[in-house]
Structures are given as structure tokens and as C-alpha cells.
N, C-alpha and C positions, 0 to 999 in steps of 0.2 A: 504494500500500500504506500502511495506517495502522499505528500502534503502539498497543497496549493494555497498561496496567499494572494489576495486581491487587495490592491491599494487604491483607495479613492480619497479625495479631499474630505468628503463627508458621506455617510451612508444614508441616502434617501431610499424610499420604497423600492425604486427600480433596481438599485444596487443589491439590496437584499434579495429581490426576486432572482437576479442573475446567479448569485452564489448558491442560493437554494436549488436552482435548476441544475447547476453543475453537480451538486451532491447527488441529486436523483439520477442524472445521466450516467455518472461514473459508478454508481451503485456498488459501493464497497471497495472500489479500486483506489479511492483517495479520500483524505480528510481535507476540509477547507477552513481557511482562516480569513476573516474579513478585517481589514485594517483601515481605519479612517484617521486622517491627520488631526481632525478636531471634531468636537461634538456638534457644532453648529456651522452651517454653511454661510459664507459671506454673500452668496448670490441668492440662495433660496431659504425660505423660512420653514422648510419642511421639518418634521420631527424625525430625528435619527432612528433608524429601524434595525432590527436584527431578527433572526429566526432561530428556532431550536436546532436546526440542522448544522449550524456552524458556530464557531467561536468568533466573537467580534472584539477587537481591541481598539481603543481610542488612545492615540498617542499624546494628545494635549487637550485639556479642558477648555482653554481659551484660544483666542486668535492671535495672541502676541508672541508666540514662540518664534525665535530666530531660525534662519535656514540651517545654521550649524546645529542648533538643538534638535531640529527635525531630523537632520541627517544622522546624528548620534543615536537618536531614539530608534531609527530604522535599522541601523547597523546592530545595535544591541538586540533588537527583535530578531534579526536574521541569525545572530549567533545563538539565540535561545532556541530557534526553530531551524536547526541545521537540515540540509538536504531538501529544502523547500523550493519549489518553482514559483516565481513571483510574476504576477501580472500587474503592471504599473500604468497608472494614468498620469496625465500632466507631465509628459516627458520634457517639456520646455523649462520646467522649474529646476534651478541649479541643484537643489538637494536631491531631487528625483534622478537627474542625470548622473550625479556623482554616485548615488546609491546603485544605479544600474551598472555602472562601471565596477563598483565594489563587488557586486554579486558575481559578475563575470570573472573577475580576477581571483575570486575565492571558490570558483568551480560551480557556482549556481547558474540557473538558467532564467534570465529575465525576459519577459515578453511585454510588448507595448500594447496598450489599448487606446484607441482614439478615433475621432471622426473628422479630423481636419481635412480640408480639400485645398487643392492648388488655387482655386478661384475664390477662396475666402477673403484674401487680401492681396495687394500688390506684392509680388515676390522679387526679392533682390538676390542676385547670384551669390554674393558673399555670405549672406545670411543662410541661404539654402545649403551652401557647402558646410557651414558650421553645424547645421542640423544633421547633415549626413555623418559627420564625425561623432556627434552626440549619440546617434542611433546605432553606431557600430557594435556596442555591447549586446544589443537585443538579438534574440534567437528566433524571433517571429513576431507576428502582429495580429491583433484582432481589430478589424476595420469595419466601417459602415458604408455599404453601398459602393457603387462603381468608382466614383470620384475619389473617395478615401483610399480605396485599394490602389488606384493609379498613383496617388500621391505617395503612399508608403513605398510603392515599387520604385518611383522616381528617387526616393531618399535611400534606396538600397536595402530595404528590409525584406526579408524572405525567410520562411513562407508566410503568406497572408491568408487568414481565414475570416469569415464573417457569419453572422452579423453581431456587431458589438452593441449598438444602440437597440436595446430590447427591453421589454417589461412583461409582466404576467398579464396576458389578455384576460384570463379567467379572474384574476384579482380585481381588475377594473370592472368587469361585469358583475361580480359579487358585490363590490362597493356601491355600484349604481343602484342595485336592487330593482331594476326596471328591465323590461324586455329590450332586446337589441332591435334597433330600427331595421326595416321599416315598421316593425310592430311597436307596441307601446304607445307613447304619446302621439296623438293624432297629428297629421301633417299640418293642419291649420293652426295648431297651438304651439308649434316649435319656433324658436328664436335663433338668430345668428350669434356665434360666440367667438371671441378671441381670448386665448389664454397666453399671456406673455408678460415679461417684465416691462416696466415702463422706462425703457432706455432707447437711445436713438436708433440702434441697429434693428429694433423690432418694427420700425416704420409705421407706428400707429397713427401718426398725423395724416399720412397718405390714406391709410385705411378709413379714417373718418371722412376724408374728402370723398372717397369712393362711396361710402355709405350715404353721404348727403346726396350724391348724384342718384343713387338707387332710390332713396326715400322721396326725392323730388318727382320722380316719374311713376311712383307706385301709390295707388289709392290708399292702401292699408299696409304700410311697411312693417316688416318684422322688427321687433326690438333687437338691439345689439347689446349683448352682455360682455363686459370687459372684466376678465378675471386676472388680477395682477396688481402690482404696486411698483414704485420706483421713483427715481429723481425727477422724471418728466411728468409726474401726476398733475401738478398745477398747470403745466402747459397743455396737457391733454384735456383737462376739464375746461380750460379757457377756450380751446378749439371747439369743443362740443357746444359751448354757449355761443361762440361766434357763428357757428353753422346752423344755429337754431335747432339743435338736436336734444335739448334737455329732457324732452318727454319721450325720447326714443332710445337713449343710451343708458344702460344700467351699470353702475360701477359696483363690482362685487368685492373689490379688494383682493389681497392675497388669500387664497383658500387652499386647504390641504387636499390631498389626492381624493379623499372620499367625497368631498363637495364637488370637485372637478368631475368625478365620475357621474355623480347625480345630475350635474348641470349638463353634461354631454348627453345624458339620457333624454333630455328635453330639447336638444339642439338640432336645428335643421342642417347647418353646415358650419364647420370650423374654418376660420380664416387665419392664415399665417403669412403676413405680408412682408417679412423681414428683408432687409437689404444685405444682411450677413447672417447666416444660420448654418452652423456646422451640420446639424441634423434636424432636430425638432421632434422630441419624444412625444409631444402632445398629439402628433399625427397618429401614432399608434394607439393612444388612448381614445381618440375619436373613432378610429376604425374599429376598435374593440366594441364600440357601441353602435356600429353600423352607420356612423355619421360621415357623409361625404366631406372632403376637404378641399379648400381653395388656397393654394400655396404659391408663393413666389418661386421662380425658377432657381434661385440660389439655394434653397433649402435642401440639405443633404437627403432628407427623407424622400424627396421627390424621385430619387434615382430608382428605387425598387418598389416604393409604396404607392405612388400616385400615377395614374394613367388617365389622360384626358378622355372624358365621356364614358369612362368605365367606372371610376370611383371618385371622381372629382375633377378639378381643373387646375392648370398651371398658368400663371401670368407673369409678366415682367414687373419687377418691384417698383418701377416708376410709372406704371400704367393704371391710374385711378379709374379711367373710363372702362378699361377691360375688366378690372375687378368688380366694378359696379354692375356690369352686364352679367357677370357670372352670379352675383347675388340675386339679380332679377330672375335668371333662369331657374335656379333651384327654389326660389320663393314662389314662383308662379306655376311651374309645370310639375304637378304631383307625379305623373307617370315617369318623367325623367328622374325626379328625385328618388323614387323607389328603385329604379334601375341602378342609380349611383350608390344607393344605400346597400343594396345587396352586394355590389362589387366591393364596397368598403369593408363589409364584414368578411368577405372571402380573403382580402388582402391582409387583414390583421394578423393572420397566422405567420406571415413573413417576419413581423416584428415581435413575435412571442419569444420569451426567454429560452425556449427549446432551441432556437437558432444559435443563441449565445453558447449554450451548453455543448452543442454539437461542435461548435468552432473550437472551444477549449479542448475537447476530446481529440479533435483532429490534430491540434498542435502537440499535445502531450503523448498521444498514442497513434502516431501516423500509421495508416493502414489497418487500424483496428476499430475505427469509429463505428458505433452502432447507429442504426437509423432512428 
């Protein structure tokens, strides 16, 4: 039996889902250790989770630990759990990069987990060369979708398996407590939903402009629910007032996964308008509930999970008119919405944690992976 450790900044529900799935997939061939750098995430207010199937270790209670302290804590943990294969996220952080090098030099096998794509940001040759050097210690990668795999390949990592960005589809359905669309909440009673942090890259101001165009040509526009919080909240609320949408936009604030699941159970379509989005896990959550998605083309989830006219629509992130037209389509054509909904439910299985577990197995037990 081998031991596998998974390192993330913080254990949200999806991270616990993934490790739990690996334990089930390997079925007695491995024990798993979940390692989080801190108890609370800087980006998300979710409650840190664990499961009975694996041990979870929190390196630091607060957010103020230095990189040196983090590195020392990781090295001590690796010495305590010798012979462990490590799956590491956040390869760009100096203490993680140094830890990966330490693992290789001491005979262990680090693997990288990530969803970065070449088109996320403007790329500079010198910076990419440095990344290639940083990734030399890794023995393989877990990636998400076509563009992430291509980027890892460009950076010289091999072998590459997927899918990395996954969550438990069944957990979302259980939390929702409602039938998967197109069953459940009637078509006429569903609303549009955005689940996102209120930060520039999520492109929420353009989404509001698109919604205003949709509402202006619709006799009874669906309400738009915004689930999230962040530094742009005042700007977004001001934009809603400026566009005359105070009676149409519902601010839900940051909500935990169970509330998101129930909200998606009443949703007509999920909108993800980002101008930069490595993946977009909420797409899987929406599809788990049979909800069609309308996403910008930069979203990594678009690669494998979204197909135009089959389970949703893809638009350019600067195209408010196009986004508004898609809102109108799904709002007014129930037959089309039902077709998209069925397609969304079928695609959800690609984003289920079973894909993550099979990818881990393929890296650690090449040629022995079970279906």
C-alpha cells in the first residue's frame, strides 16, 4: 500500500470530494493525506471540509505564516510521512516550488495539479523559461481540459492526465434537495444566476449591461441572482441602479455550497462572463442540476463541458449584445431550454470526481487503471 498526499491552499468541499474519490478508486491500494496550508481561504469564505476516508492536516491556523515557515512545515511533514507521493497545487509559489525540488532530491515523486492555460495572460518568453525550470522536478501532471494539457506539455511536463477540476455531482444534487432540470421547478418560475467573486476579471459590469439589453426587449424579464461578494460590490450595485435594474437584480451575497446548490435548482441558466477564468467549477455545479450554461470563451470549463446548442452557449467576453441574445433564447423558448437542460445533465459526469480519481490512478499505477 502506498501513501498519497494532496496539497491545497485550503480544503473546500470540492477538494474533499476529490481525495474521497481517490480513496474509493484505489480501494485499499493507498492511504490518502489531505494537507491544507491554512484553515481559511483568502479568496473564498467556504468552510474547510474533511471526510472520514482520509486524514487532513492544517499547516497554519492563520494567514500570516512566512514562505520559509510554510516550507519548513512541509519538509517536516514529508519527513514524518516518508515514501509518500505528493500532488501539489500552486506551483508558482516559491515555497511550493522549493518543496517540489526537495521531494525530488530526496527520492519522492511530486506531481503538479493545475488549470492554467496559455491564453490566461500575456506570456513572456523569459518568464515561461523560468516556469519550465521550476517544473523540472515534477513527474507528471493533473490538468483540466485541452488548453491546460497543451500548456503543461509546452512547459515540458509529462505524463499529463485529467480531469483535475472536478467535484461530486451527487453531493451537489443531494444538497439541492430538488429534482434535476428539466424536472423540478417549472420553466416559468426559474431565474438567471451568476455565481462569482466581485472582482474585475469576472466581468460582471458587462454582464449587467447585457442583462439590461435583455430586460429592455422582454415583457417579463427573469430576475438575475448574483451570488458572491468582493471589492467591486459598491461599483456593481451602482451599475445596477444606473441601469434601472433595482427591481430585477437580487444580491445574495457570498453563500456556501448548499445554498448555491439550492439556488441552481431554481435556475434557468448560469452565466459566467469572465475575461480571465482558468476553469470555472460552478459550471459543473450547474450541470449537476441540469442547468444550461452561458460562458465566455476564455473559461477553461468550456473546453470539455460546454457545447453550443447542446448544453449551453459560448460568447466573446466583450460581446454584451451576444450575451443578451442568449439570455433571451433560453428565457423564451421552453423547448430549446429543455433540450439544453438534458444535455447539461449528461455532460456533468465529465466533471465528476471519478475523473479526478481515475487520473490519479493512471499516474501512480500506469497500465493498471480500473474503469
